[in-house]
C-alpha positions as a printed NumPy array, in Angstrom:
array([[ 36.091, 238.748,  69.973],
       [ 36.735, 235.325,  72.019],
       [ 40.132, 234.019,  72.453],
       [ 40.404, 230.374,  73.051],
       [ 43.727, 228.811,  74.4  ],
       [ 44.454, 225.349,  74.323],
       [ 46.639, 223.559,  76.886],
       [ 47.718, 220.087,  78.448],
       [ 46.046, 219.112,  81.645],
       [ 46.759, 215.969,  83.384],
       [ 43.28 , 214.559,  85.094],
       [ 42.904, 211.347,  87.067],
       [ 41.253, 208.78 ,  85.309],
       [ 38.26 , 208.071,  87.211],
       [ 37.376, 211.958,  87.152],
       [ 38.126, 211.884,  83.338],
       [ 36.086, 209.   ,  82.715],
       [ 33.519, 210.932,  84.696],
       [ 34.275, 214.145,  82.83 ],
       [ 33.053, 211.761,  79.42 ],
       [ 30.009, 210.027,  80.479],
       [ 28.85 , 213.371,  81.811],
       [ 29.74 , 215.274,  78.176],
       [ 28.031, 211.726,  76.66 ],
       [ 24.856, 212.356,  78.551],
       [ 24.668, 215.736,  77.776],
       [ 25.28 , 215.246,  74.484],
       [ 28.22 , 218.144,  75.142],
       [ 31.794, 218.038,  74.127],
       [ 34.492, 217.129,  76.995],
       [ 36.034, 220.455,  76.501],
       [ 32.397, 221.897,  77.83 ],
       [ 31.992, 220.161,  80.151],
       [ 35.16 , 220.489,  81.558],
       [ 35.169, 224.345,  80.922],
       [ 31.957, 224.34 ,  83.154],
       [ 33.584, 222.433,  86.143],
       [ 36.527, 224.647,  86.286],
       [ 33.904, 227.686,  86.23 ],
       [ 31.723, 226.131,  88.866],
       [ 34.542, 225.436,  91.013],
       [ 36.337, 228.694,  90.68 ],
       [ 33.086, 230.859,  91.354],
       [ 31.801, 228.289,  94.124],
       [ 34.991, 228.634,  95.899],
       [ 35.316, 232.14 ,  97.939],
       [ 39.029, 232.859,  98.702],
       [ 39.534, 232.029, 102.416],
       [ 42.173, 234.285, 104.445],
       [ 44.598, 232.78 , 106.376],
       [ 44.97 , 232.819, 110.079],
       [ 47.76 , 234.515, 111.709],
       [ 50.114, 232.492, 112.949],
       [ 50.119, 231.525, 116.628],
       [ 52.848, 233.452, 118.84 ],
       [ 54.98 , 231.08 , 120.763],
       [ 54.792, 231.995, 124.411],
       [ 57.326, 233.451, 126.162],
       [ 58.567, 233.884, 129.382],
       [ 60.39 , 236.155, 131.623],
       [ 63.455, 234.547, 133.127],
       [ 65.265, 236.892, 134.597],
       [ 68.541, 238.444, 133.82 ],
       [ 70.476, 236.347, 131.595],
       [ 73.923, 235.022, 133.035],
       [ 75.883, 235.835, 130.102],
       [ 75.619, 238.94 , 128.091],
       [ 76.061, 237.663, 124.578],
       [ 77.337, 240.913, 122.922],
       [ 80.527, 240.796, 124.413],
       [ 82.67 , 237.344, 123.486],
       [ 85.178, 237.958, 126.149],
       [ 82.837, 237.526, 128.717],
       [ 81.676, 233.909, 127.157],
       [ 85.088, 232.65 , 126.839],
       [ 86.206, 233.68 , 130.9  ],
       [ 82.692, 231.637, 131.746],
       [ 83.773, 228.575, 128.775],
       [ 88.001, 228.488, 130.39 ],
       [ 85.668, 227.899, 133.975],
       [ 84.395, 224.601, 133.173]])
């Protein structure tokens, strides 16, 4: 059983003209030519894997001047300034 679905697509004017021209040249319907073009495009492109995001470099800066787990130490340093 073949099921057809109607849908609305927004197609660039130049591309639409090219599809209509090809349909006329091949004496086929616009739907047939469009479906063939979509099938070809879907099968031609193989899914590509996205590269893993690059990790930013990290640098050893030594012991931190402030231990941020204790707010009292932060207030003490800020009060000195």
